[in-house]
C-alpha positions in Angstrom: 130.8 138.4 184.0 131.0 134.8 183.0 134.4 133.5 181.9 133.0 132.3 178.6 131.7 135.8 177.9 135.2 137.1 178.7 136.7 134.6 176.3 134.5 135.7 173.4 135.1 139.4 174.2 138.8 138.6 174.0 138.3 137.1 170.6 136.5 140.2 169.4 139.1 142.6 170.9 141.9 140.6 169.3 140.3 140.9 165.9 139.5 144.6 166.3 143.0 145.4 167.6 144.7 143.5 164.7 142.5 145.1 162.1 143.4 148.5 163.7 147.1 147.8 163.6 146.9 146.5 160.0 145.0 149.7 159.1 147.8 151.8 160.7 150.4 149.9 158.6 148.5 150.7 155.5 148.0 154.4 156.2 151.3 155.3 157.9 153.8 152.7 156.5 152.4 152.3 153.0 152.3 148.5 153.4 150.0 146.2 151.4 147.1 144.6 153.1 147.2 140.8 153.4 144.0 139.2 154.7 145.6 135.9 155.5 148.3 137.5 157.5 145.8 139.6 159.4 143.8 136.5 160.3 146.9 134.7 161.5 148.0 137.7 163.5 144.5 137.8 165.1 144.8 134.2 166.1 148.3 134.6 167.5 147.4 137.7 169.4 144.4 135.9 170.9 146.6 133.0 172.0 149.0 135.5 173.7 146.2 137.3 175.4 144.6 134.1 176.6 147.9 132.9 178.1 148.1 136.3 179.9 144.5 136.3 181.1 144.4 132.6 182.2 148.0 131.4 182.8 146.6 128.3 184.5 145.3 127.0 181.2 147.7 124.4 180.0 147.2 124.5 176.2 149.9 125.1 173.6 149.7 128.0 171.2 149.0 125.9 168.2 146.0 124.2 169.8 144.6 127.6 170.8 144.9 128.8 167.2 143.4 125.6 165.8 140.6 125.1 168.3 139.6 128.5 169.7 136.4 127.1 171.0 138.4 125.1 173.6 139.4 128.4 175.2 135.9 129.0 176.3 135.6 125.6 177.9 139.0 125.8 179.7 138.5 129.4 180.8 135.2 128.4 182.4 136.9 125.5 184.3 139.8 127.7 185.4 137.6 130.3 186.8 137.1 128.2 189.9 139.7 129.4 192.4 141.1 127.4 195.2 141.4 129.0 198.6 144.8 130.3 199.5 145.4 130.9 203.1 147.7 133.6 204.4 149.9 132.9 207.5 151.5 135.5 209.7 155.3 135.4 209.3 157.6 134.4 212.1 158.8 137.1 214.5 161.7 139.0 213.0 160.8 138.0 209.4 159.7 140.5 206.8 157.2 139.0 204.3 156.5 140.5 200.9 153.2 139.5 199.2 153.2 139.8 195.4 150.3 139.2 193.0 152.1 136.5 191.0 155.5 134.8 191.1 157.8 135.5 188.2 159.2 132.6 186.2 163.0 132.6 186.7 165.0 131.5 183.7 168.5 132.9 183.4 168.7 135.4 186.2 167.4 135.9 189.7 164.4 138.2 189.9 161.7 139.0 192.4 158.3 140.6 192.3 159.5 143.6 194.3 161.2 146.5 192.5 
């Protein structure tokens, strides 16, 4: 599947999921529907999902919300992967491979639990 197709499917899923969550609020929590808020939540949810799907896209949240068509272009460019070579660890060294490094902020963490 092309990355631009994935980007547009992500838009569709973000809208559907937000409408579903809004519907649940109406039915189960007796809240009032707010179309403007639902649209904003869809855009924000899309921005979060894009950052999760393509972390290498360096675009701030506000630009993603303002210019969602750029997501398609950047997702297509970011789908080209660079080759990463694996090297055997030195003798006596235990090497753990993880899918993605974690960002360390206030505490020391690792990808192994």
